[in-house]
N, C-alpha and C positions, 0 to 999 in steps of 0.2 A: 478414507471413502473417496472413491473417484465419480467423476461425472460421467454420465453415459453418452455415448456417440450422438444420440438423438439431441440431448440437452446442451451438448456442445454446439451442434449445429444451430439451435434455436439461438444461442447467445451470439455465436459468430455471425450468423446472418443478420442479427440486430446491429451490428457495429458498421458503421459507414466509413468508407475509404474517401479521403479528400487528396487528390493529387496535387502535387507542387505547393504543399502548405506545410509549414510557415514559409518554405522557400523552395525552388524550383530542384526537382530531384527527390523530394520527401513525399511519401505517401502517408498522411496523418490518419490515424485511427481515431475517428470522432465517436465516442461513447454516449455522446447526447441521445443518439437515436436509440440505444439500448436503454436509456433512462426512461424515455418516453415510450417505450415498448413494454406495456404492463406484464405480459407473459413472459418474455425475455429477463426482465428484471426479477420477476418472482422467481423463475427458475435459478437465477444466479444467487439470490438471496437465500432460497430454501436450501441450497446446496452448502452454501458458506455456513449457514446455521447447523445443518445436520453434521458437517465435517468437525466443526469448532465446538460443539455442546460438550463433548466429553473430555475436552483438553483442560478443564478446570482452570479457565483464564480468569485473571483479576482486572485486566484491561485490555482495550483495543487501542492501539495508536496509529492513527491514520496521517499520512503524510499529505502536506499542503499540495494541491486542494482537492483534486478528486478523490483522494483517500479518504477524505472527510465523508464523502457521500456514502461510500460503502461501509467504512468504518463505524460512523454513528448508528447506521440502520443495524448493523450486526451486533454492536453493543447492546442496542435496545432489545434486540430479539434474544440475546444471551443473558439480558438483566445484568449487566457490568457496565462500569465506567468507560468513558471515552476520553483519549488524550489527543489533542491536536499537535502535530508536529509542523512548526511554520517556518517560512522564510524569514530571514533576519529582519527584525524591525516590526513585526506584526503583533507581538504578544505585549501587554501593558504592564506586567510584574517582572520579578526579578527571573532572569533566565540562565540556561546554560547552553552554548553553542557549539557546533561542530563545522568547521570549514571544509570545503571540499572543491576540487579542481574541475574547472569547465574547460571547454575546447579553447576559449580565450578569456582567461581569467579565473576568478574564484567566486564562489557564493557560500552562503552558510545556512544552515537550518538551526533552530532553537525550540526549547521547551521550557516551560515554566519549571523552576528549581522544585516547586512542590507539587508538580503535576501528578506524581503517583503517591502523593499523600504520605511521604515518607515510608512507604511499604518495601524495604529493602527486600529484594528477591521475589517481589511480584511477578506473576507469570503474565506476560503480554505478548499479544499478537500484532504485529506490525503490517498494516495494508496500504496498498496503493493501486492505481489502476494499470500503470505501465512500468515494466522493467526494461530498461533500454541499455545504457552503459552501466548503470548501477551506481552512478555518482552520488544522487541524493539519496537513494535507498541506503547505500554503504555508510554515508554520513549519519543518516537517522538511526541506523543500528548501532553505530559507535556511540551516538548520544544516549541512546537508551542504556546501553552498558555503562557508560560513564556513571549513570545514576544508581549502579549497582541493581539493576533490574534484570530479571531472568527473561530474555527474548526467546520465546518458545518456537516462533516460527515467522517467516515474512510471507505474505500472500499477495499475489499479483494476478489481476484479470488478464492481462496480456503480458508475454514476454517475447521480446524481438531477439531470438536466439542467436543470430549473426552477430549481435553486438556484445555478447558474452557476459552481460552484466550478472548473471547469476553466479558466475564464479566469485566475483567480488563480495556479494551479499552473502554467499555461503560460507565465507571465512568466518561469520559471525553467528549465523543461525541456519536451520533448515530452510528451503525455499520451496513454496508451493505456488504453482501457476495454473490458472483455468486453461488459457489458450496459448500454445506455442506457435510464434510465427516466425 
């Protein structure tokens, strides 16, 4: 299911550009204006629900932190469970981690070892707000697969196509994006 041109415009128009944030030369895509626009948020969530209701999913895995906003809401609509994929050190129980490279150094994402309740082969949708270089999403996809989970698709609200992150993530699963920038 594809989003109509009109609905894409509603969503796109609700996202604010902040120039030179977090540093000079970067145009930050601020989704807080989407979240507080009830029409745009409803259009987005209705689309995601319609798209994924026939996927026979068991879990939605949301990437820290904005993936939690869309993932938890979608999991509720689909009446399935939500799993948070967090930055290292944020989860209180036994975790499994995946390290990834940043421009200057490394970072890690983790998930509770029992996050998918031992459901080997469970069908999971991974979701986040932004796909840029694909480092975090790639690590999150590897993490899910490390637990013998079936990563059905990765969904992103925004895809910065010029950074080619989709190539990295598509090595692990299909990628669906709402808006390509």
